[in-house]
C-alpha positions as CSV (number, residue, x, y, z in Angstrom):
1,M,4.6,-26.2,16.8
2,K,5.6,-22.7,16.9
3,R,6.3,-22.7,12.9
4,F,2.6,-23.6,12.5
5,L,1.5,-20.8,15.0
6,T,2.4,-18.0,12.8
7,V,-0.1,-15.0,12.2
8,E,-0.1,-15.7,8.5
9,N,-1.3,-19.5,9.2
10,L,-3.4,-19.0,12.0
11,T,-4.9,-16.2,9.6
12,V,-5.7,-19.4,7.0
13,V,-7.5,-21.0,9.8
14,G,-9.7,-17.9,10.7
15,I,-10.7,-17.6,7.3
16,L,-11.5,-21.6,6.5
17,L,-13.2,-21.2,10.1
18,G,-15.3,-18.6,9.1
19,I,-16.8,-19.8,5.9
20,A,-17.3,-22.7,7.8
21,G,-19.1,-20.7,10.6
22,G,-21.1,-18.4,7.9
23,I,-22.4,-21.6,6.2
24,L,-23.3,-23.9,9.0
25,V,-24.0,-21.4,11.5
26,P,-25.0,-18.5,9.6
27,D,-27.5,-16.7,12.7
28,V,-24.1,-17.0,15.0
29,M,-21.5,-15.4,12.7
30,L,-23.8,-12.6,11.9
31,S,-24.2,-11.6,15.4
32,L,-20.5,-11.8,16.0
33,K,-19.8,-9.3,13.2
34,F,-19.1,-6.6,16.4
35,I,-15.2,-8.8,16.7
36,G,-14.8,-7.7,13.0
37,D,-16.4,-4.3,13.3
38,I,-13.5,-3.6,16.4
39,F,-10.4,-4.8,14.3
40,L,-11.7,-2.4,11.5
41,N,-11.5,0.0,14.0
42,L,-8.6,-0.7,15.2
43,L,-7.0,-0.4,11.6
44,K,-8.6,3.1,11.1
45,M,-6.8,4.0,14.7
46,I,-3.8,3.5,13.4
47,V,-3.4,4.7,9.8
48,I,-3.5,8.2,10.2
49,P,-0.6,9.0,13.0
50,L,1.0,5.7,11.1
51,I,0.8,7.6,7.6
52,F,2.1,11.2,8.9
53,V,5.4,9.9,11.0
54,S,6.2,7.4,8.1
55,I,6.3,10.2,5.6
56,F,8.0,12.4,7.9
57,M,10.8,10.1,8.6
58,S,11.5,9.7,5.2
59,I,12.1,13.0,4.5
60,A,13.6,14.2,7.7
61,S,16.1,12.1,7.9
62,L,17.9,13.7,5.1
63,S,20.9,15.7,6.2
64,S,20.2,18.7,4.4
65,I,18.2,20.5,1.9
66,N,20.7,20.1,-0.7
67,D,20.5,16.3,0.1
68,L,16.8,16.8,-0.9
69,K,17.2,18.6,-3.8
70,N,20.0,16.0,-5.4
71,M,19.1,12.5,-4.3
72,G,16.0,12.9,-2.5
73,S,14.2,15.2,-5.1
74,K,15.0,12.6,-7.6
75,A,14.2,9.6,-5.6
76,I,11.0,11.1,-4.5
77,L,9.7,11.9,-8.2
78,Y,10.5,8.4,-9.4
79,Y,8.8,6.9,-6.5
80,F,6.0,8.7,-7.0
81,M,5.6,8.3,-10.5
82,T,5.9,4.9,-10.6
83,T,3.3,4.2,-7.8
84,A,0.9,6.8,-10.2
85,L,1.8,4.5,-12.9
86,A,1.2,1.3,-11.1
87,V,-2.3,2.5,-9.8
88,F,-3.4,3.6,-13.2
89,T,-2.2,0.1,-14.6
90,G,-4.8,-1.4,-11.6
91,I,-7.3,1.0,-12.9
92,V,-7.0,0.6,-17.2
93,I,-7.0,-2.9,-16.4
94,T,-10.0,-3.5,-14.1
95,N,-12.2,-1.4,-16.5
96,I,-11.0,-3.6,-19.6
97,I,-11.3,-6.8,-17.7
98,Q,-15.2,-6.5,-16.1
99,F,-15.9,-8.3,-13.1
100,D,-18.6,-11.4,-13.2
101,V,-20.3,-11.0,-10.0
102,S,-23.4,-12.1,-11.2
103,S,-23.0,-14.9,-8.8
104,I,-23.1,-12.7,-5.6
105,Q,-25.8,-11.1,-3.7
106,K,-25.9,-7.3,-4.8
107,T,-27.2,-4.2,-2.6
108,D,-29.4,-1.6,-3.1
109,Q,-26.8,0.8,-1.8
110,I,-26.3,4.2,-3.5
111,I,-23.8,6.4,-3.3
112,N,-24.5,10.6,-4.3
113,V,-21.2,12.2,-6.2
114,N,-21.1,15.7,-6.7
115,S,-20.2,16.4,-10.4
116,F,-16.6,16.8,-11.0
117,T,-14.8,19.9,-11.8
118,W,-11.1,20.5,-11.3
119,E,-11.3,23.8,-9.1
120,A,-13.3,21.7,-6.6
121,F,-11.0,18.5,-6.7
122,L,-7.6,20.9,-6.3
123,N,-9.4,22.9,-3.8
124,S,-10.3,19.4,-1.9
125,L,-6.4,18.8,-1.6
126,I,-5.7,21.6,0.8
127,P,-6.5,21.4,4.2
128,S,-7.7,24.4,6.0
129,N,-7.7,22.8,9.4
130,I,-4.9,20.0,9.7
131,F,-6.2,19.1,13.3
132,K,-9.7,18.3,11.9
133,S,-8.4,16.5,8.6
134,F,-6.4,13.9,11.5
135,A,-9.7,13.6,13.3
136,E,-11.9,12.9,10.1
137,G,-9.1,10.7,8.6
138,K,-8.5,12.9,5.5
139,A,-5.1,11.0,4.5
140,I,-4.5,13.5,1.6
141,H,-4.5,16.1,3.7
142,V,-2.2,14.5,6.1
143,I,0.2,13.3,3.7
144,L,0.3,16.8,2.8
145,F,0.9,18.4,6.3
146,S,3.7,15.7,6.7
147,I,5.8,16.6,3.6
148,L,5.8,20.1,4.4
149,F,6.3,19.6,8.3
150,A,9.0,17.4,7.2
151,V,10.6,20.0,4.4
152,A,10.6,22.5,7.2
153,V,12.3,20.5,9.8
154,V,14.9,19.6,7.1
155,G,16.3,23.4,7.0
156,L,16.7,24.0,10.6
157,M,20.0,23.8,12.5
158,K,21.2,20.6,13.6
159,N,20.7,21.2,17.3
160,K,16.8,22.0,16.8
161,K,16.0,19.2,14.2
162,D,17.5,16.2,16.0
163,P,15.3,16.5,18.7
164,V,12.3,16.7,16.5
165,V,13.7,14.0,14.4
166,G,14.2,12.0,17.3
167,F,10.6,12.1,18.8
168,F,9.3,11.2,15.6
169,D,11.8,8.3,15.0
170,G,10.8,7.1,18.4
171,S,7.3,7.3,17.4
172,N,7.3,6.0,14.6
173,D,8.9,3.0,15.9
174,A,6.4,2.6,18.6
175,L,2.9,3.0,15.8
176,L,5.0,0.1,13.8
177,K,4.5,-1.9,17.0
178,I,1.1,-1.1,17.4
179,A,0.4,-2.2,13.6
180,K,2.0,-5.4,14.0
181,W,0.4,-5.7,17.6
182,I,-3.3,-5.0,15.4
183,I,-2.1,-7.2,12.5
184,S,-1.4,-10.2,15.0
185,L,-5.0,-9.8,16.0
186,S,-6.0,-10.6,12.0
187,P,-7.1,-14.5,12.9
188,I,-9.8,-13.4,14.9
189,G,-10.9,-10.0,13.0
190,V,-10.9,-12.4,9.8
191,F,-12.6,-14.9,11.5
192,S,-15.6,-12.5,12.2
193,L,-15.8,-10.7,9.2
194,I,-15.5,-13.7,6.5
195,G,-17.8,-15.2,8.6
196,Y,-20.4,-12.3,8.4
197,V,-19.9,-12.1,4.7
198,V,-20.3,-15.4,4.0
199,A,-23.5,-15.5,6.1
200,D,-25.0,-12.6,4.9
201,K,-24.1,-12.8,0.8
202,G,-23.3,-16.7,0.7
203,I,-20.6,-18.8,-0.4
204,G,-20.4,-17.3,-4.1
205,V,-18.7,-14.5,-2.6
206,I,-15.6,-16.7,-1.9
207,L,-15.6,-18.4,-4.9
208,S,-15.5,-15.5,-7.1
209,L,-12.1,-14.4,-6.1
210,W,-10.5,-16.4,-8.4
211,Q,-11.1,-13.3,-11.4
212,Y,-10.1,-10.4,-8.7
213,V,-6.5,-13.1,-8.2
214,V,-6.3,-13.3,-11.8
215,V,-6.6,-9.2,-12.8
216,V,-3.8,-8.3,-9.4
217,I,-1.7,-10.7,-10.6
218,I,-2.1,-9.6,-14.4
219,G,-1.9,-5.6,-13.3
220,I,1.5,-6.8,-11.0
221,L,3.0,-8.4,-13.7
222,I,2.3,-5.9,-16.4
223,H,3.6,-3.2,-14.3
224,A,7.1,-5.2,-13.0
225,V,7.9,-6.6,-16.4
226,F,6.6,-3.6,-18.7
227,N,6.4,-0.2,-16.8
228,L,9.3,-0.8,-14.7
229,G,11.6,-3.0,-17.1
230,L,11.0,0.0,-19.6
231,I,11.9,2.6,-17.5
232,G,14.9,1.5,-16.8
233,Y,16.1,0.5,-20.2
234,L,14.8,4.1,-21.3
235,V,15.7,6.7,-18.0
236,G,18.6,4.0,-16.4
237,K,20.2,2.9,-19.9
238,F,20.6,-0.4,-18.3
239,N,19.3,-3.8,-19.4
240,P,16.3,-4.8,-17.0
241,L,16.8,-8.7,-17.2
242,D,20.5,-8.3,-16.7
243,Y,19.9,-6.3,-13.6
244,F,17.1,-8.7,-12.3
245,K,19.6,-11.5,-12.4
246,K,22.0,-9.4,-10.5
247,V,19.3,-8.5,-7.7
248,R,17.0,-11.3,-7.8
249,E,17.8,-12.6,-4.2
250,A,16.1,-9.8,-3.0
251,I,13.0,-10.3,-4.5
252,L,12.6,-13.8,-4.1
253,V,13.4,-12.4,0.0
254,A,10.5,-10.1,-0.6
255,F,8.5,-12.6,-1.8
256,S,8.5,-15.1,1.1
257,T,8.6,-12.5,3.8
258,C,6.1,-9.8,2.2
259,S,8.3,-7.4,4.1
260,S,10.2,-4.8,2.2
261,S,12.1,-3.8,5.4
262,A,12.9,-7.2,6.4
263,T,14.2,-7.4,2.4
264,L,16.5,-4.0,3.0
265,P,19.8,-5.8,4.2
266,V,19.1,-8.1,1.3
267,S,18.5,-5.3,-1.1
268,L,21.4,-2.9,0.1
269,E,23.9,-6.3,-0.4
270,V,22.9,-7.6,-4.0
271,A,22.4,-3.8,-5.3
272,T,25.9,-2.8,-4.1
273,E,28.1,-5.8,-4.1
274,K,26.3,-7.9,-7.3
275,A,24.7,-4.9,-9.4
276,K,27.9,-2.0,-8.6
277,V,25.2,0.6,-7.6
278,D,26.8,3.6,-5.7
279,K,26.9,2.5,-2.1
280,K,25.7,6.2,-1.1
281,V,23.1,6.5,-3.3
282,A,21.9,2.6,-2.4
283,G,21.9,3.4,1.5
284,F,19.7,6.4,1.0
285,V,17.5,5.3,-1.8
286,L,17.1,2.1,-0.7
287,P,15.8,2.6,2.9
288,L,13.5,5.5,1.1
289,G,11.7,3.0,-0.8
290,A,11.3,0.7,1.8
291,T,9.0,3.1,3.6
292,V,7.3,5.4,0.6
293,N,7.8,2.9,-2.6
294,M,4.6,0.7,-2.4
295,D,3.7,0.2,-6.3
296,G,2.5,-3.0,-5.6
297,T,0.6,-2.3,-2.9
298,A,-1.2,0.9,-4.5
299,L,-1.9,-1.3,-7.6
300,Y,-3.9,-3.9,-5.3
301,E,-5.8,-1.6,-3.6
302,A,-7.0,0.3,-6.6
303,V,-8.2,-3.2,-8.0
304,A,-9.3,-4.0,-4.8
305,A,-11.6,-0.8,-4.7
306,I,-13.1,-1.5,-8.3
307,F,-13.5,-5.1,-7.2
308,I,-15.5,-4.4,-4.1
309,A,-17.6,-1.7,-5.7
310,S,-19.2,-4.4,-8.2
311,V,-20.0,-6.7,-5.6
312,F,-22.2,-4.4,-3.7
313,G,-23.4,-3.2,-7.2
314,I,-22.2,0.2,-7.0
315,E,-21.3,2.0,-10.4
316,L,-18.5,4.2,-10.1
317,S,-18.0,7.7,-11.9
318,L,-15.4,9.1,-13.5
319,F,-14.7,11.4,-10.4
320,Q,-14.8,8.1,-8.1
321,Q,-11.9,6.3,-10.1
322,I,-9.8,9.7,-9.6
323,I,-10.3,9.5,-6.3
324,I,-9.0,6.0,-6.3
325,F,-6.2,7.0,-8.0
326,V,-5.4,9.7,-5.9
327,T,-5.7,8.3,-2.4
328,A,-4.2,4.7,-3.4
329,T,-1.4,6.5,-5.0
330,L,-0.6,8.7,-1.8
331,A,-1.9,6.1,0.9
332,A,0.5,3.5,-0.3
333,I,3.2,5.7,-0.2
334,G,2.7,6.2,3.6
335,A,2.0,2.4,4.4
336,A,4.3,0.8,6.5
337,S,6.9,-1.8,5.3
338,I,5.5,-5.1,7.1
339,P,3.3,-7.7,6.0
340,S,-0.4,-7.2,5.2
341,A,0.3,-3.3,5.8
342,G,-1.8,-2.8,2.7
343,L,-5.3,-3.7,4.8
344,V,-4.5,-0.6,7.0
345,T,-4.7,1.9,4.2
346,M,-7.1,0.3,2.2
347,T,-9.6,1.6,4.8
348,L,-8.6,4.9,3.7
349,V,-9.4,4.1,-0.3
350,F,-12.7,2.4,0.5
351,S,-13.8,5.4,2.4
352,A,-12.7,7.8,0.1
353,V,-15.2,6.6,-2.3
354,G,-17.7,5.6,0.1
355,L,-17.4,2.1,-0.2
356,P,-18.5,-0.4,2.7
357,L,-15.2,-1.5,4.8
358,E,-17.0,-4.5,5.3
359,G,-15.8,-5.8,1.6
360,I,-12.5,-6.0,3.0
361,A,-13.7,-9.1,4.5
362,I,-14.2,-10.3,1.1
363,I,-10.7,-9.8,-0.2
364,I,-9.1,-10.5,2.9
365,A,-9.3,-14.5,2.1
366,V,-6.7,-14.2,-0.4
367,D,-4.5,-11.0,1.2
368,R,-1.5,-13.1,2.2
369,F,-1.4,-14.6,-1.1
370,L,-1.2,-11.7,-3.5
371,D,0.9,-9.6,-0.5
372,M,3.9,-12.0,-1.9
373,F,3.5,-10.7,-5.7
374,R,2.9,-7.0,-4.6
375,T,5.9,-7.0,-2.5
376,A,8.3,-8.0,-4.6
377,T,7.2,-5.7,-7.0
378,N,7.9,-2.8,-4.3
379,V,11.4,-3.8,-3.9
380,W,11.9,-4.7,-7.6
381,G,10.7,-0.8,-7.9
382,D,13.2,0.2,-5.3
383,L,16.0,-1.5,-6.8
384,I,15.5,0.0,-10.4
385,G,14.8,3.4,-9.0
386,A,18.6,2.7,-7.0
387,K,20.3,2.3,-10.2
388,I,18.6,5.2,-12.2
389,V,19.1,7.7,-9.1
390,S,22.8,6.4,-9.1
391,R,23.4,7.3,-12.8
392,F,21.8,10.5,-12.5
393,V,23.6,11.6,-9.3
394,N,27.1,10.0,-10.6
395,G,27.0,9.5,-14.1
396,K,27.3,12.2,-16.9
397,D,23.7,12.5,-16.5
398,K,23.2,16.1,-14.2
């Protein structure tokens, strides 16, 4: 009985009940929308502090500035570039494969966007008041400040650094616990949100998700097989297929658990024992990757934003797609390595371009299924990164 009463299974039950309620008693489900709003507010409540502390700990855990310059800089550069590549891949594929949402009721919602200039775009990345940015949930500002703050702490003497790192380490654990509590409410929140969407827009919304699922999986497979495989072959100078055979156990665990953190012990073992990655490099790069490397999640969120824009009849401009690219890339870096963490950061991507957060309820029905694919991609990216960094740190290439 306990095996059945998991959050994942109960969320599926909530989805089914929400669909049934939206069809059979639409008026009731419309009146219960406030429950879903509370769930969304809880997600928004935790996202900014979780991103700040998570990124801070990833960098501040380094022992010295030299470590950051050596392994840290190589690993962070790799993770940032592959995450950005994943988002770019998702956006390109979504623009090529046009969604057919003719069966879904559209809205007359219009989003006003100022004309794009690079000066305004670059200026918007720099916060003038970080406390205001925290209050307004501006993720890009928070991420930038978190990186600068962590680098400053790494440069402190040990007796000054340890109390700061210790405080944020405990804060990180506490925030992850709160995030797990919030995600445990998913069955109730999903029931309300799905029921409202079906009651308001009709069952065609749910039936149309097959397009969304196919596009996400195609994007993930292209990134995992072609992008990461080619990077491993050209930069890491190793055969990605042989390497996959050695580390596939970790990828299968990631697929089943939907958690990079839960997979970390297996990743460390297969990387060092089977793939012969240097233990020092693996011990640094893989835990860092479990926190900041979320290629699959980033791609998923970019595709989700464009899909929801189609559902609500919103035509995204070039500027908005650039904002999606930047926000999805940076928000994914700060996503917690726990199941369904993408739901937390997705609110940032949607808010950045003015998409209605209720749209999350449309795609949450298939979130758990897609979570398996994107987490496996995340862990595969971690393992590729460990192999590449090991070559540059310990090999002939400096």
